[in-house]
LOMI-574431 format. One record per residue: x, y, z of N, C-alpha, C in turn; residue in one letter. Coordinates in steps of 0.2 Angstrom, whole numbers, plus 5000, padded with zeros to 4 digits. Layout:
[atom [X, Y, Z], [X, Y, Z], [X, Y, Z], 'A']
...
END
This chain:
[atom [3573, 5117, 4713], [3579, 5117, 4716], [3582, 5110, 4716], 'M']
[atom [3588, 5109, 4712], [3591, 5103, 4711], [3593, 5100, 4717], 'P']
[atom [3592, 5093, 4718], [3595, 5089, 4724], [3602, 5087, 4723], 'T']
[atom [3606, 5087, 4728], [3613, 5085, 4727], [3613, 5078, 4728], 'S']
[atom [3618, 5075, 4724], [3619, 5068, 4724], [3622, 5066, 4731], 'T']
[atom [3620, 5061, 4734], [3623, 5059, 4741], [3630, 5056, 4740], 'P']
[atom [3635, 5058, 4744], [3641, 5055, 4744], [3641, 5048, 4745], 'T']
[atom [3645, 5044, 4741], [3645, 5037, 4742], [3651, 5035, 4747], 'R']
[atom [3650, 5029, 4750], [3654, 5027, 4755], [3658, 5021, 4752], 'T']
[atom [3665, 5021, 4753], [3669, 5015, 4752], [3672, 5012, 4758], 'I']
[atom [3670, 5006, 4760], [3674, 5003, 4766], [3680, 4999, 4764], 'A']
[atom [3686, 5001, 4767], [3692, 4999, 4765], [3695, 4994, 4770], 'V']
[atom [3696, 4988, 4768], [3698, 4983, 4773], [3706, 4984, 4774], 'I']
[atom [3708, 4983, 4780], [3716, 4983, 4781], [3718, 4990, 4780], 'G']
[atom [3715, 4995, 4783], [3717, 5002, 4782], [3723, 5004, 4785], 'A']
[atom [3726, 5000, 4789], [3732, 5002, 4793], [3738, 4999, 4789], 'S']
[atom [3737, 4995, 4783], [3742, 4993, 4779], [3744, 4998, 4774], 'G']
[atom [3750, 4997, 4770], [3752, 5001, 4765], [3747, 5001, 4759], 'R']
[atom [3744, 4995, 4757], [3740, 4995, 4752], [3733, 4998, 4754], 'Q']
[atom [3730, 4996, 4759], [3724, 4999, 4762], [3725, 5006, 4763], 'G']
[atom [3730, 5009, 4766], [3732, 5016, 4767], [3731, 5020, 4760], 'G']
[atom [3734, 5017, 4755], [3734, 5020, 4748], [3727, 5021, 4746], 'A']
[atom [3723, 5015, 4747], [3716, 5015, 4745], [3712, 5021, 4749], 'Q']
[atom [3713, 5021, 4755], [3710, 5026, 4759], [3712, 5033, 4757], 'V']
[atom [3718, 5034, 4755], [3720, 5041, 4753], [3717, 5043, 4746], 'R']
[atom [3717, 5038, 4742], [3715, 5040, 4735], [3707, 5040, 4735], 'Q']
[atom [3703, 5036, 4739], [3696, 5036, 4739], [3694, 5043, 4742], 'A']
[atom [3697, 5045, 4748], [3696, 5051, 4751], [3697, 5057, 4746], 'S']
[atom [3703, 5057, 4743], [3704, 5063, 4738], [3699, 5063, 4732], 'A']
[atom [3696, 5057, 4730], [3691, 5057, 4725], [3684, 5059, 4727], 'A']
[atom [3684, 5061, 4734], [3677, 5063, 4736], [3673, 5058, 4739], 'G']
[atom [3675, 5052, 4740], [3671, 5047, 4744], [3671, 5048, 4751], 'F']
[atom [3666, 5046, 4755], [3666, 5045, 4762], [3670, 5038, 4762], 'N']
[atom [3675, 5038, 4767], [3679, 5032, 4768], [3678, 5029, 4775], 'V']
[atom [3676, 5022, 4775], [3676, 5019, 4781], [3682, 5014, 4782], 'R']
[atom [3687, 5017, 4786], [3693, 5013, 4786], [3693, 5008, 4791], 'A']
[atom [3693, 5001, 4789], [3692, 4995, 4793], [3699, 4993, 4796], 'L']
[atom [3699, 4992, 4802], [3705, 4989, 4805], [3704, 4986, 4812], 'S']
[atom [3708, 4982, 4814], [3708, 4979, 4821], [3711, 4984, 4826], 'R']
[atom [3715, 4989, 4823], [3719, 4993, 4827], [3715, 5000, 4828], 'S']
[atom [3715, 5002, 4834], [3711, 5008, 4835], [3714, 5015, 4832], 'P']
[atom [3721, 5014, 4830], [3724, 5019, 4827], [3728, 5017, 4821], 'D']
[atom [3724, 5016, 4816], [3727, 5013, 4810], [3732, 5018, 4806], 'P']
[atom [3731, 5024, 4808], [3735, 5029, 4804], [3741, 5032, 4808], 'F']
[atom [3743, 5028, 4814], [3749, 5029, 4817], [3749, 5036, 4820], 'Y']
[atom [3744, 5038, 4823], [3744, 5045, 4826], [3743, 5051, 4822], 'G']
[atom [3742, 5050, 4815], [3741, 5055, 4810], [3733, 5056, 4810], 'Q']
[atom [3731, 5062, 4810], [3724, 5063, 4809], [3721, 5062, 4802], 'E']
[atom [3716, 5058, 4802], [3713, 5056, 4795], [3709, 5062, 4792], 'P']
[atom [3708, 5062, 4786], [3704, 5068, 4783], [3697, 5067, 4786], 'P']
[atom [3693, 5073, 4785], [3686, 5073, 4788], [3681, 5068, 4786], 'E']
[atom [3683, 5066, 4779], [3678, 5061, 4776], [3680, 5054, 4777], 'N']
[atom [3685, 5053, 4782], [3687, 5046, 4784], [3685, 5044, 4791], 'V']
[atom [3681, 5039, 4792], [3679, 5036, 4798], [3683, 5029, 4800], 'E']
[atom [3686, 5029, 4806], [3689, 5022, 4807], [3684, 5018, 4811], 'V']
[atom [3683, 5012, 4808], [3678, 5007, 4811], [3682, 5000, 4813], 'V']
[atom [3680, 4998, 4819], [3684, 4992, 4821], [3680, 4986, 4817], 'A']
[atom [3684, 4981, 4814], [3682, 4975, 4811], [3688, 4970, 4811], 'A']
[atom [3686, 4964, 4811], [3690, 4958, 4811], [3689, 4954, 4805], 'D']
[atom [3694, 4953, 4800], [3693, 4950, 4794], [3691, 4942, 4795], 'L']
[atom [3693, 4940, 4801], [3692, 4933, 4803], [3685, 4932, 4807], 'Y']
[atom [3681, 4937, 4807], [3675, 4937, 4811], [3669, 4940, 4806], 'Y']
[atom [3666, 4936, 4803], [3661, 4938, 4797], [3656, 4943, 4800], 'E']
[atom [3653, 4942, 4806], [3648, 4946, 4808], [3651, 4953, 4809], 'A']
[atom [3657, 4954, 4811], [3660, 4961, 4812], [3660, 4964, 4805], 'S']
[atom [3661, 4960, 4800], [3662, 4963, 4793], [3655, 4966, 4791], 'L']
[atom [3650, 4962, 4792], [3643, 4964, 4790], [3641, 4970, 4794], 'V']
[atom [3643, 4971, 4800], [3641, 4977, 4803], [3645, 4983, 4800], 'R']
[atom [3651, 4982, 4799], [3656, 4987, 4796], [3654, 4989, 4789], 'A']
[atom [3651, 4984, 4785], [3649, 4986, 4778], [3642, 4989, 4778], 'F']
[atom [3638, 4989, 4783], [3631, 4992, 4782], [3631, 4999, 4780], 'E']
[atom [3628, 5001, 4775], [3627, 5007, 4772], [3633, 5009, 4767], 'G']
[atom [3638, 5005, 4766], [3643, 5006, 4761], [3641, 5004, 4754], 'A']
[atom [3643, 5008, 4750], [3641, 5007, 4743], [3646, 5002, 4740], 'D']
[atom [3652, 5002, 4742], [3657, 4997, 4739], [3662, 4995, 4745], 'A']
[atom [3666, 4990, 4744], [3671, 4987, 4748], [3677, 4986, 4744], 'V']
[atom [3683, 4989, 4747], [3689, 4987, 4744], [3693, 4982, 4749], 'F']
[atom [3695, 4977, 4746], [3698, 4971, 4750], [3705, 4970, 4747], 'H']
[atom [3710, 4970, 4752], [3716, 4967, 4750], [3718, 4962, 4755], 'T']
[atom [3721, 4956, 4753], [3722, 4951, 4757], [3729, 4953, 4762], 'H']
[atom [3728, 4951, 4768], [3734, 4953, 4773], [3740, 4949, 4770], 'P']
[atom [3746, 4952, 4770], [3752, 4949, 4768], [3754, 4943, 4772], 'L']
[atom [3753, 4943, 4778], [3755, 4938, 4782], [3750, 4932, 4783], 'R']
[atom [3744, 4933, 4780], [3739, 4928, 4780], [3739, 4924, 4773], 'A']
[atom [3744, 4920, 4772], [3746, 4918, 4765], [3742, 4912, 4763], 'R']
[atom [3739, 4908, 4768], [3736, 4902, 4766], [3729, 4901, 4766], 'Q']
[atom [3725, 4907, 4768], [3718, 4906, 4768], [3714, 4912, 4763], 'D']
[atom [3717, 4913, 4758], [3715, 4918, 4753], [3708, 4917, 4751], 'R']
[atom [3706, 4911, 4749], [3699, 4910, 4746], [3694, 4910, 4752], 'A']
[atom [3696, 4908, 4758], [3692, 4908, 4764], [3690, 4915, 4766], 'V']
[atom [3695, 4919, 4766], [3694, 4926, 4768], [3690, 4930, 4763], 'L']
[atom [3691, 4929, 4756], [3687, 4933, 4751], [3680, 4930, 4751], 'V']
[atom [3679, 4924, 4753], [3672, 4921, 4753], [3668, 4925, 4759], 'R']
[atom [3672, 4926, 4764], [3669, 4929, 4770], [3667, 4936, 4768], 'S']
[atom [3672, 4940, 4765], [3671, 4947, 4763], [3665, 4947, 4758], 'V']
[atom [3664, 4943, 4753], [3659, 4943, 4748], [3652, 4941, 4752], 'G']
[atom [3652, 4936, 4756], [3646, 4935, 4760], [3643, 4941, 4764], 'R']
[atom [3648, 4944, 4768], [3646, 4949, 4772], [3644, 4955, 4768], 'A']
[atom [3647, 4956, 4763], [3645, 4962, 4758], [3638, 4961, 4756], 'A']
[atom [3637, 4955, 4753], [3630, 4953, 4751], [3625, 4954, 4756], 'K']
[atom [3626, 4952, 4762], [3622, 4952, 4768], [3620, 4960, 4770], 'A']
[atom [3625, 4964, 4769], [3625, 4971, 4771], [3622, 4975, 4765], 'A']
[atom [3621, 4972, 4759], [3618, 4976, 4754], [3623, 4980, 4750], 'G']
[atom [3629, 4978, 4750], [3634, 4982, 4746], [3634, 4980, 4739], 'V']
[atom [3635, 4985, 4735], [3634, 4984, 4727], [3640, 4981, 4724], 'K']
[atom [3646, 4983, 4727], [3652, 4980, 4723], [3658, 4979, 4728], 'R']
[atom [3661, 4973, 4727], [3667, 4972, 4731], [3673, 4972, 4726], 'V']
[atom [3678, 4976, 4727], [3683, 4976, 4723], [3689, 4973, 4726], 'V']
[atom [3692, 4968, 4724], [3697, 4964, 4727], [3704, 4965, 4724], 'W']
[atom [3709, 4968, 4727], [3715, 4969, 4725], [3719, 4963, 4727], 'N']
[atom [3721, 4958, 4723], [3724, 4952, 4725], [3732, 4953, 4727], 'T']
[atom [3735, 4958, 4725], [3742, 4960, 4726], [3746, 4955, 4723], 'S']
[atom [3744, 4951, 4718], [3748, 4947, 4714], [3744, 4945, 4708], 'S']
[atom [3748, 4942, 4703], [3746, 4940, 4697], [3740, 4935, 4697], 'W']
[atom [3735, 4935, 4693], [3730, 4930, 4692], [3731, 4926, 4686], 'I']
[atom [3732, 4919, 4687], [3733, 4915, 4681], [3727, 4915, 4676], 'P']
[atom [3728, 4913, 4670], [3722, 4912, 4665], [3718, 4906, 4667], 'D']
[atom [3722, 4901, 4670], [3718, 4895, 4671], [3721, 4892, 4678], 'R']
[atom [3717, 4887, 4681], [3720, 4884, 4687], [3726, 4880, 4686], 'P']
[atom [3730, 4880, 4692], [3736, 4875, 4691], [3742, 4879, 4694], 'G']
[atom [3743, 4885, 4694], [3749, 4889, 4696], [3749, 4888, 4704], 'D']
[atom [3755, 4888, 4706], [3756, 4887, 4714], [3756, 4894, 4717], 'P']
[atom [3757, 4893, 4724], [3758, 4899, 4728], [3752, 4903, 4729], 'H']
[atom [3752, 4910, 4729], [3746, 4914, 4730], [3742, 4914, 4723], 'T']
[atom [3745, 4912, 4718], [3742, 4912, 4712], [3736, 4907, 4712], 'Y']
[atom [3737, 4901, 4714], [3732, 4896, 4715], [3726, 4899, 4720], 'A']
[atom [3728, 4903, 4725], [3723, 4906, 4730], [3719, 4911, 4726], 'G']
[atom [3722, 4915, 4722], [3718, 4920, 4718], [3713, 4916, 4714], 'N']
[atom [3715, 4911, 4710], [3710, 4908, 4706], [3704, 4905, 4710], 'T']
[atom [3706, 4902, 4716], [3700, 4899, 4720], [3696, 4905, 4724], 'A']
[atom [3700, 4910, 4725], [3696, 4916, 4728], [3691, 4919, 4724], 'G']
[atom [3693, 4920, 4717], [3688, 4923, 4712], [3682, 4919, 4712], 'I']
[atom [3683, 4912, 4712], [3677, 4908, 4712], [3673, 4909, 4718], 'N']
[atom [3676, 4909, 4724], [3672, 4910, 4730], [3669, 4917, 4730], 'E']
[atom [3672, 4922, 4727], [3669, 4929, 4727], [3662, 4929, 4722], 'L']
[atom [3663, 4926, 4717], [3657, 4925, 4712], [3652, 4921, 4715], 'W']
[atom [3653, 4916, 4719], [3648, 4912, 4722], [3644, 4915, 4728], 'R']
[atom [3648, 4920, 4731], [3644, 4924, 4736], [3638, 4928, 4734], 'S']
[atom [3638, 4929, 4727], [3632, 4933, 4724], [3633, 4940, 4724], 'G']
[atom [3638, 4943, 4727], [3639, 4950, 4727], [3642, 4952, 4721], 'V']
[atom [3641, 4959, 4719], [3644, 4961, 4713], [3652, 4962, 4714], 'G']
[atom [3656, 4959, 4710], [3663, 4959, 4711], [3667, 4961, 4705], 'G']
[atom [3673, 4964, 4707], [3678, 4965, 4702], [3685, 4964, 4705], 'T']
[atom [3689, 4960, 4701], [3696, 4958, 4704], [3701, 4961, 4700], 'V']
[atom [3706, 4964, 4703], [3712, 4966, 4700], [3718, 4962, 4703], 'F']
[atom [3723, 4960, 4698], [3729, 4957, 4700], [3735, 4961, 4699], 'G']
[atom [3736, 4965, 4705], [3742, 4970, 4704], [3749, 4966, 4705], 'S']
[atom [3753, 4966, 4700], [3758, 4961, 4700], [3765, 4963, 4704], 'V']
[atom [3766, 4969, 4705], [3773, 4971, 4708], [3773, 4978, 4710], 'L']
[atom [3774, 4980, 4716], [3773, 4987, 4718], [3780, 4991, 4718], 'F']
[atom [3780, 4997, 4715], [3786, 5001, 4716], [3787, 5002, 4723], 'M']
[atom [3782, 5003, 4727], [3783, 5005, 4734], [3786, 5000, 4739], 'D']
[atom [3787, 4994, 4736], [3791, 4989, 4739], [3798, 4991, 4741], 'N']
[atom [3801, 4996, 4736], [3807, 4999, 4737], [3808, 5004, 4743], 'M']
[atom [3802, 5005, 4746], [3803, 5010, 4752], [3803, 5006, 4759], 'L']
[atom [3802, 4999, 4758], [3802, 4995, 4764], [3809, 4994, 4767], 'T']
[atom [3808, 4991, 4773], [3815, 4989, 4777], [3819, 4985, 4774], 'N']
[atom [3817, 4980, 4769], [3821, 4976, 4766], [3825, 4979, 4760], 'W']
[atom [3822, 4984, 4758], [3825, 4987, 4752], [3828, 4994, 4753], 'A']
[atom [3824, 4999, 4756], [3826, 5006, 4756], [3833, 5007, 4759], 'R']
[atom [3835, 5004, 4765], [3842, 5005, 4768], [3847, 5004, 4763], 'P']
[atom [3847, 4998, 4759], [3852, 4997, 4755], [3853, 5002, 4749], 'S']
[atom [3847, 5004, 4747], [3847, 5009, 4742], [3850, 5016, 4744], 'I']
[atom [3848, 5018, 4750], [3850, 5024, 4752], [3857, 5024, 4755], 'V']
[atom [3859, 5019, 4759], [3865, 5019, 4762], [3871, 5016, 4758], 'N']
[atom [3869, 5011, 4754], [3874, 5007, 4750], [3874, 5008, 4743], 'E']
[atom [3869, 5012, 4740], [3869, 5013, 4733], [3867, 5006, 4729], 'G']
[atom [3864, 5002, 4733], [3862, 4995, 4730], [3855, 4994, 4730], 'K']
[atom [3852, 4992, 4725], [3845, 4990, 4724], [3845, 4982, 4724], 'F']
[atom [3844, 4979, 4729], [3845, 4971, 4730], [3838, 4968, 4729], 'I']
[atom [3837, 4963, 4725], [3831, 4960, 4724], [3832, 4953, 4721], 'Y']
[atom [3827, 4949, 4721], [3828, 4942, 4719], [3826, 4941, 4712], 'A']
[atom [3826, 4946, 4707], [3825, 4945, 4700], [3831, 4943, 4696], 'H']
[atom [3830, 4939, 4692], [3836, 4938, 4687], [3837, 4945, 4683], 'R']
[atom [3843, 4946, 4682], [3844, 4953, 4678], [3841, 4954, 4672], 'P']
[atom [3838, 4948, 4669], [3835, 4949, 4662], [3827, 4948, 4663], 'D']
[atom [3825, 4948, 4669], [3818, 4947, 4670], [3814, 4954, 4669], 'L']
[atom [3808, 4953, 4665], [3804, 4959, 4664], [3799, 4959, 4669], 'W']
[atom [3797, 4966, 4671], [3791, 4966, 4676], [3788, 4973, 4674], 'A']
[atom [3782, 4973, 4676], [3778, 4980, 4675], [3776, 4982, 4682], 'N']
[atom [3781, 4986, 4685], [3780, 4989, 4692], [3775, 4994, 4692], 'W']
[atom [3770, 4994, 4697], [3765, 4998, 4698], [3765, 5002, 4705], 'I']
[atom [3763, 5008, 4705], [3763, 5012, 4711], [3757, 5010, 4715], 'S']
[atom [3758, 5010, 4722], [3752, 5008, 4726], [3747, 5013, 4725], 'L']
[atom [3748, 5020, 4724], [3743, 5025, 4723], [3739, 5024, 4716], 'D']
[atom [3742, 5021, 4711], [3738, 5019, 4705], [3734, 5013, 4706], 'D']
[atom [3735, 5009, 4710], [3730, 5003, 4711], [3723, 5005, 4713], 'V']
[atom [3723, 5009, 4719], [3716, 5012, 4720], [3713, 5016, 4715], 'P']
[atom [3717, 5020, 4711], [3714, 5024, 4706], [3711, 5020, 4701], 'R']
[atom [3714, 5014, 4699], [3710, 5009, 4695], [3704, 5006, 4698], 'I']
[atom [3705, 5004, 4705], [3699, 5001, 4708], [3693, 5006, 4708], 'M']
[atom [3694, 5013, 4709], [3689, 5018, 4710], [3686, 5018, 4703], 'I']
[atom [3690, 5019, 4698], [3688, 5019, 4691], [3683, 5014, 4689], 'H']
[atom [3684, 5008, 4692], [3680, 5002, 4690], [3673, 5002, 4693], 'S']
[atom [3672, 5007, 4698], [3665, 5006, 4702], [3659, 5008, 4697], 'L']
[atom [3660, 5013, 4693], [3655, 5015, 4688], [3655, 5012, 4682], 'D']
[atom [3658, 5006, 4681], [3658, 5003, 4675], [3655, 4996, 4676], 'R']
[atom [3648, 4996, 4673], [3645, 4990, 4673], [3648, 4984, 4670], 'P']
[atom [3652, 4985, 4665], [3656, 4980, 4661], [3662, 4977, 4666], 'D']
[atom [3663, 4980, 4671], [3669, 4978, 4676], [3666, 4974, 4681], 'M']
[atom [3659, 4973, 4682], [3656, 4969, 4687], [3657, 4962, 4684], 'E']
[atom [3659, 4957, 4688], [3660, 4950, 4686], [3666, 4949, 4682], 'G']
[atom [3671, 4954, 4682], [3677, 4954, 4678], [3683, 4954, 4682], 'A']
[atom [3689, 4951, 4680], [3695, 4951, 4683], [3700, 4953, 4678], 'W']
[atom [3706, 4956, 4680], [3711, 4958, 4675], [3717, 4959, 4679], 'M']
[atom [3723, 4958, 4676], [3730, 4959, 4679], [3731, 4966, 4678], 'N']
[atom [3734, 4970, 4682], [3736, 4977, 4681], [3744, 4978, 4683], 'I']
[atom [3747, 4982, 4680], [3754, 4984, 4681], [3755, 4991, 4679], 'G']
[atom [3761, 4993, 4680], [3763, 5000, 4677], [3764, 5001, 4670], 'G']
[atom [3765, 5007, 4667], [3765, 5008, 4660], [3771, 5005, 4657], 'P']
[atom [3776, 5003, 4660], [3783, 5001, 4657], [3784, 4994, 4659], 'E']
[atom [3787, 4991, 4654], [3790, 4984, 4656], [3798, 4985, 4657], 'R']
[atom [3800, 4984, 4663], [3807, 4985, 4664], [3811, 4979, 4667], 'L']
[atom [3817, 4979, 4666], [3822, 4974, 4669], [3825, 4978, 4675], 'Q']
[atom [3828, 4974, 4680], [3830, 4977, 4686], [3835, 4982, 4685], 'P']
[atom [3839, 4982, 4680], [3844, 4987, 4678], [3840, 4994, 4676], 'G']
[atom [3835, 4993, 4673], [3831, 4999, 4671], [3828, 5003, 4678], 'D']
[atom [3826, 4999, 4682], [3823, 5001, 4689], [3829, 5005, 4693], 'V']
[atom [3835, 5002, 4693], [3841, 5005, 4696], [3842, 5012, 4693], 'A']
[atom [3842, 5012, 4686], [3843, 5018, 4683], [3838, 5024, 4685], 'K']
[atom [3832, 5022, 4685], [3827, 5027, 4688], [3828, 5029, 4695], 'A']
[atom [3830, 5024, 4699], [3832, 5026, 4706], [3838, 5031, 4706], 'L']
[atom [3843, 5030, 4701], [3849, 5034, 4701], [3847, 5041, 4699], 'S']
[atom [3842, 5042, 4695], [3840, 5048, 4693], [3837, 5052, 4698], 'G']
[atom [3833, 5048, 4702], [3829, 5051, 4708], [3834, 5053, 4714], 'A']
[atom [3839, 5049, 4715], [3843, 5051, 4721], [3849, 5055, 4719], 'L']
[atom [3850, 5056, 4712], [3856, 5060, 4710], [3862, 5057, 4711], 'G']
[atom [3863, 5050, 4711], [3869, 5046, 4712], [3868, 5039, 4709], 'R']
[atom [3873, 5036, 4708], [3873, 5029, 4705], [3870, 5024, 4710], 'S']
[atom [3864, 5021, 4708], [3862, 5015, 4711], [3863, 5009, 4707], 'I']
[atom [3866, 5004, 4710], [3867, 4997, 4706], [3862, 4992, 4708], 'E']
[atom [3860, 4988, 4703], [3856, 4982, 4704], [3860, 4977, 4706], 'Y']
[atom [3859, 4973, 4712], [3862, 4968, 4714], [3857, 4962, 4715], 'V']
[atom [3858, 4957, 4711], [3853, 4951, 4711], [3855, 4946, 4717], 'A']
[atom [3850, 4945, 4721], [3852, 4940, 4726], [3847, 4933, 4725], 'C']
[atom [3849, 4928, 4728], [3845, 4922, 4726], [3838, 4922, 4730], 'T']
[atom [3833, 4919, 4727], [3827, 4919, 4730], [3827, 4917, 4738], 'P']
[atom [3832, 4912, 4739], [3832, 4909, 4746], [3835, 4915, 4751], 'A']
[atom [3840, 4919, 4748], [3843, 4924, 4752], [3838, 4930, 4753], 'E']
[atom [3834, 4931, 4748], [3828, 4936, 4748], [3823, 4934, 4753], 'F']
[atom [3821, 4928, 4754], [3817, 4925, 4759], [3819, 4927, 4766], 'G']
[atom [3826, 4926, 4767], [3829, 4928, 4773], [3829, 4935, 4775], 'K']
[atom [3830, 4939, 4769], [3831, 4946, 4770], [3824, 4949, 4772], 'R']
[atom [3819, 4947, 4769], [3812, 4949, 4770], [3810, 4947, 4777], 'L']
[atom [3811, 4941, 4779], [3809, 4939, 4786], [3812, 4943, 4791], 'A']
[atom [3819, 4944, 4790], [3823, 4948, 4794], [3820, 4955, 4795], 'Y']
[atom [3817, 4958, 4790], [3815, 4965, 4790], [3809, 4965, 4796], 'A']
[atom [3806, 4960, 4797], [3800, 4960, 4802], [3803, 4960, 4809], 'Y']
[atom [3809, 4959, 4810], [3812, 4959, 4817], [3808, 4955, 4822], 'G']
[atom [3806, 4958, 4828], [3803, 4954, 4833], [3796, 4953, 4832], 'D']
[atom [3793, 4956, 4826], [3786, 4955, 4825], [3784, 4947, 4823], 'E']
[atom [3789, 4944, 4821], [3789, 4937, 4819], [3792, 4932, 4824], 'M']
[atom [3789, 4927, 4826], [3792, 4922, 4830], [3796, 4917, 4826], 'G']
[atom [3800, 4913, 4828], [3804, 4908, 4824], [3801, 4904, 4819], 'P']
[atom [3795, 4901, 4821], [3791, 4897, 4817], [3788, 4901, 4811], 'A']
[atom [3785, 4907, 4812], [3783, 4911, 4806], [3789, 4913, 4802], 'E']
[atom [3794, 4915, 4805], [3800, 4917, 4801], [3802, 4912, 4797], 'R']
[atom [3803, 4906, 4799], [3805, 4900, 4795], [3800, 4899, 4789], 'A']
[atom [3794, 4899, 4791], [3789, 4898, 4785], [3789, 4903, 4780], 'A']
[atom [3790, 4910, 4782], [3790, 4915, 4777], [3796, 4915, 4773], 'I']
[atom [3802, 4913, 4776], [3808, 4912, 4772], [3807, 4907, 4767], 'E']
[atom [3804, 4901, 4769], [3804, 4896, 4764], [3799, 4898, 4758], 'T']
[atom [3793, 4901, 4760], [3788, 4902, 4755], [3790, 4908, 4751], 'S']
[atom [3793, 4913, 4753], [3795, 4918, 4749], [3801, 4916, 4744], 'I']
[atom [3805, 4912, 4747], [3811, 4909, 4742], [3808, 4905, 4737], 'G']
[atom [3803, 4901, 4738], [3800, 4897, 4733], [3796, 4901, 4728], 'A']
[atom [3793, 4906, 4731], [3788, 4910, 4727], [3793, 4914, 4721], 'F']
[atom [3798, 4917, 4724], [3803, 4920, 4719], [3807, 4916, 4714], 'Y']
[atom [3808, 4910, 4717], [3811, 4905, 4712], [3806, 4903, 4706], 'E']
[atom [3800, 4903, 4708], [3795, 4901, 4703], [3794, 4907, 4698], 'Y']
[atom [3794, 4913, 4701], [3793, 4919, 4697], [3799, 4920, 4692], 'N']
[atom [3805, 4918, 4694], [3811, 4919, 4690], [3811, 4914, 4684], 'N']
[atom [3807, 4909, 4684], [3808, 4904, 4679], [3801, 4902, 4676], 'T']
[atom [3795, 4904, 4678], [3789, 4902, 4676], [3788, 4904, 4669], 'A']
[atom [3786, 4900, 4664], [3784, 4902, 4657], [3778, 4907, 4657], 'P']
[atom [3774, 4907, 4662], [3768, 4911, 4662], [3770, 4919, 4664], 'T']
[atom [3776, 4920, 4666], [3779, 4927, 4667], [3774, 4931, 4671], 'R']
[atom [3774, 4929, 4677], [3768, 4932, 4682], [3770, 4940, 4684], 'P']
[atom [3775, 4943, 4682], [3777, 4950, 4683], [3775, 4954, 4677], 'F']
[atom [3773, 4951, 4672], [3772, 4955, 4666], [3764, 4956, 4665], 'E']
[atom [3763, 4962, 4662], [3756, 4964, 4660], [3755, 4966, 4653], 'V']
[atom [3750, 4965, 4650], [3748, 4968, 4643], [3745, 4975, 4645], 'D']
[atom [3750, 4980, 4645], [3747, 4986, 4647], [3743, 4990, 4642], 'T']
[atom [3744, 4988, 4636], [3740, 4991, 4630], [3733, 4989, 4631], 'D']
[atom [3732, 4982, 4632], [3725, 4980, 4633], [3722, 4983, 4640], 'A']
[atom [3726, 4983, 4645], [3724, 4986, 4651], [3722, 4993, 4651], 'M']
[atom [3726, 4997, 4648], [3724, 5004, 4647], [3718, 5005, 4642], 'L']
[atom [3717, 5001, 4638], [3711, 5002, 4633], [3705, 5001, 4637], 'E']
[atom [3705, 4996, 4642], [3700, 4995, 4646], [3699, 5000, 4652], 'R']
[atom [3705, 5002, 4655], [3705, 5007, 4661], [3709, 5012, 4658], 'I']
[atom [3706, 5017, 4655], [3710, 5023, 4652], [3712, 5028, 4657], 'P']
[atom [3717, 5027, 4661], [3719, 5032, 4666], [3727, 5033, 4665], 'I']
[atom [3730, 5038, 4667], [3737, 5039, 4666], [3740, 5036, 4672], 'E']
[atom [3745, 5032, 4671], [3749, 5029, 4677], [3756, 5031, 4677], 'L']
[atom [3758, 5031, 4684], [3765, 5033, 4685], [3771, 5029, 4682], 'E']
[atom [3776, 5032, 4680], [3782, 5028, 4678], [3786, 5027, 4684], 'T']
[atom [3791, 5022, 4684], [3795, 5021, 4690], [3799, 5028, 4692], 'V']
[atom [3801, 5031, 4686], [3805, 5037, 4687], [3801, 5043, 4691], 'A']
[atom [3795, 5044, 4688], [3790, 5049, 4691], [3789, 5047, 4698], 'T']
[atom [3787, 5041, 4700], [3786, 5038, 4707], [3792, 5040, 4711], 'W']
[atom [3798, 5038, 4709], [3804, 5038, 4713], [3806, 5046, 4714], 'A']
[atom [3804, 5050, 4710], [3806, 5057, 4711], [3801, 5060, 4716], 'R']
[atom [3796, 5058, 4718], [3791, 5061, 4723], [3792, 5057, 4730], 'R']
[atom [3797, 5053, 4730], [3798, 5050, 4737], [3804, 5053, 4741], 'Q']
[atom [3803, 5053, 4747], [3809, 5056, 4752], [3814, 5050, 4753], 'D']
[atom [3820, 5051, 4750], [3825, 5047, 4750], [3831, 5049, 4755], 'W']
[atom [3829, 5054, 4759], [3834, 5056, 4764], [3835, 5051, 4769], 'S']
[atom [3841, 5051, 4772], [3844, 5046, 4777], [3841, 5048, 4784], 'N']
[atom [3836, 5044, 4786], [3833, 5046, 4792], [3831, 5039, 4795], 'S']
[atom [3829, 5040, 4802], [3827, 5034, 4806], [3819, 5034, 4807], 'N']
[atom [3816, 5037, 4802], [3809, 5037, 4802], [3806, 5030, 4802], 'A']
[atom [3801, 5028, 4805], [3798, 5021, 4805], [3796, 5019, 4798], 'P']
[atom [3798, 5013, 4796], [3796, 5011, 4789], [3793, 5004, 4790], 'R']
[atom [3788, 5002, 4785], [3785, 4996, 4785], [3791, 4991, 4783], 'P']
[atom [3790, 4985, 4786], [3795, 4980, 4785], [3795, 4977, 4778], 'P']
[atom [3789, 4976, 4775], [3787, 4973, 4769], [3780, 4975, 4767], 'A']
[atom [3777, 4971, 4762], [3770, 4972, 4760], [3769, 4977, 4755], 'G']
END
């Protein structure tokens, strides 16, 4: 009588966030047992998780809690918290060390931003380079993906109300800036695909969607999904920093709000002018290595709910 293969377990850090939530959703759908790690006792905001999802309390800033949460897991999916912008390498080092101590086979880190080819780029990009070095030094098997720009950003409080209520897609991109937008659900599908690939252990790569688009192209895709004209309106990086910080409302105090405004403004100023073009991905090379079908912006936009409602939405991230 053949023995069944035991179901593997993936521990997902930051399960209450949009990126972690997508990882939980996709890993669960792929048949893994999922350990949803969160400081919140209710990371799914009152919704009942699938049967193969277990919520486990853990604190990214407390390494011992990570070791306990990782024990018995085959893999760990790590995404850096949006509002913890300055300690990227420190946190991924803790994740790597805790995973190694718990006997985890693979840590897959989604950096949520572009990874430079060499050290020297500012902002989160420098943190990604330093973080990869720390992950490798921890001794755990690791894979790192730099997801450059998320389609799902358009569903957040700084973007969706203008799209739905004003017919305006407002963003801090130059009108001629190219970008490979990727769906949040495609990111974990790529992460899952890498788990059974020995060649992806000790590897990093930037990932994006299958199309390289300018902002006007994105507005055109939104127009098709909503059935009416959506216009792209470019704002300055400084204006965008204020817009994003404002979307958090009372979640942020004045000091954090000012810091976010400044850092986001500088980040997008750099992205608009950097010769390294950090929103672009060589998708031909990426899909040769990770041969899965990815959503276009039009396909993604058509499956979203664009009705005018007061349903709670994430501010950003």
